[in-house]
N, C-alpha and C positions, 0 to 999 in steps of 0.2 A: 267268650269262653266256648271252646269246642270240647265235646265229650265223646269218647269212644266206648262203645258197648260191645261186649263179647257174651253171647248167649244170655241176653236179658240182664246182664250185670255190668255196671260201669267199670271198665278197665282202668281208665284214667280220664282226667279233664285238664285242659291247659288254657290259660288266658293268652290269646294271640293279639299282638298290637294291631289296632285298626280294623279288627274283624267286625263285619256287619252280619246281621242275620240274613242269610242268603245262600247262594249256590256254593257247593263244594264239589270237588272232583278228586278221585284217587287214581293215579296212573304211575306206573314204574316205581312203586314204593314211596311215592311222594303225594302229600295232601296239598291240593291247590285251593286257595281261597281268594275271594275278592275283598278288597279293603275300601275304607272310606276315602282313601287317597287316590282312588281310581286306578288301582294297580292289581295285578294278579301276583300272588305271593305263594311260593311253594316251600313246604317244610318236609324234610325227610321224616318218615314215620318213626325211625329209630331214634332220631333226635327228640321228637315229641315224647316218646316213651321214656327216655332217659332223663329228661328235664323234670324238675319238680316245681310246683307253684311257689314253694317257700323260698327257692333260690331267687336272688335279685338279678341274676344275669339275664341278659336279653337272648331270646332264642334267635339263632342265626338261620336266616332263610337260605334254602338251596339256590333259589333264584327269585328275582323280582322283575316284573315287566310293567312299565307304565303304559296303560292302554288309553287313558284320557277320557274314559266313559265309565259310568256306573254299570256293573255287570249284573244282569238279572237272571241269567241261566248259564249253566256249564254242563258239558258232557265229555267224558273220556271216550276217545275213538282211537283204538290201537294205542300207539305211543304218543298221541297228541291230545290236546284239549281244544274243544270248540266252545267258544264263549260268545254270548249275545250281549252286546252293549245297548246303549240308548238308541243309536242309529247305525251301528256297525256290527258285523259278524267277524270274529277273530278266530284264526287257527294258530295254535301255539304248540311248539315242540321243544321240550327241554329249555324253556325260558326264552326261546327265540320266536319272534313273530314270523310265521310261515306265510300267512296271507291275511288280508283285511279287506272286507267288502262293505262298501257304504250301501245301506238299505234305503229304499225310496219310501219307507213306511216305518211306523213305530211298532216294533215287535215286542211281545211280552214273554213268549216262550218258544221253544223250538225242540226239534228232535232229529237226530241223524240216524238214518236207516240204511243198511247195506242191501242194495237192490239185488245183489248176486244171490241172496237167499231165496228170491222169488223165481229165478229162472236158471236154466242150465247153460246159458251162454257165458262167454268169457268176460263180460262187462263187469269190472270190479269197482266201478265208480259208486260214490255215495250219493244218496238222495237226501236233501235237506227239507224238512217240513217245518214251516214257521207259522205260528198263530199270531195274528196282529190285532191291535186295539182300535186303530182309527176307522176301520171298516168292518171289524170282526170277521175277517176272512181267514181261511187257511190257504196258505200259498205253498205249493210244492215246486221246488226248483232243483236243478242239477247243474253243476259247473257254472253257476252264475246266470243260468237261463231259467225263466219261469216256465214250468211245464203245464201247470193248470192252477186255477184258483177256484175255491168253493166257499160258500157261506153255510155254516152249520144250521140245521133246521131250527134249533132253539137259539136264536141270536140276540136275545134280550140281555144276556150276561156277557162279561168279558172273558175270553179264553184264558185260562191260567196254566193249563197243561195239555200236551198233545203227545200221544204215543202211537206207534204202529203195532198192531196186534196180529199175531199169526195164529188165527183160529183154524181148526182142521179143514174146513171147507172154504175158508175165506182168508187166504194169506194176504198180508198187506193192508188190512182194514185199519182205518184211522179211528182213534178214540180221542175225543176232545172234551175236556172238563172245563166248565166255566166257573165263575166266582160264586154262583148259586148252587154248585155241586150237581149240575145236570149235564 
C-alpha cells in the first residue's frame, strides 16, 4: 500500500500489486516503484488519484521494466531514474534501460550529485557516490571510473544512507548514516 500525504493529511492511498517496502521515485508525473518480481513499475500520478481501492479493476502501469535484481535504492535525476540493484546500477528513462553497470561490490545505498554545482567549469557530468557493505567503504566514481575510496571514521555499522551536503564553507561534504544512526 502506498499513501500520499499533502500538508500532513493523507490525500489517498492505493494498493499496488507486488509493492515492497522500499524505494520510490517521482519523475515526470510518474511514481516509480520496485516490485517483488524484480521489476521497476511506473504509475501515472493521475491514474493513482482517480483509482479507488474499492474498485476491483487492476491499475494499469505506465511502463514496466524487468531488471532481474531486487532494487534497494532509487533517485530521480532529471528525466531519468537511477536504481541500485543487488550487483548492478541501472539508469532508466521512460521505461527504457539507458545503461546498466555491473558493480564489483555489494552496494546498499547511493547518491547522485551534480558536480557542476561545485565549480564554474562546463563539466556537466554527474558524480555517483556509493556506500558498500562488504568493506564498509564509500566509493566515489564518475563515468564508470572510481575516483576515490574512503572508510568512514565510525565503521562498526553498515552504511544505510549517504548524501552530499552543501554547507556554506564546505560544499560537497559527504554525510554517511549507518544502521546505528551515527
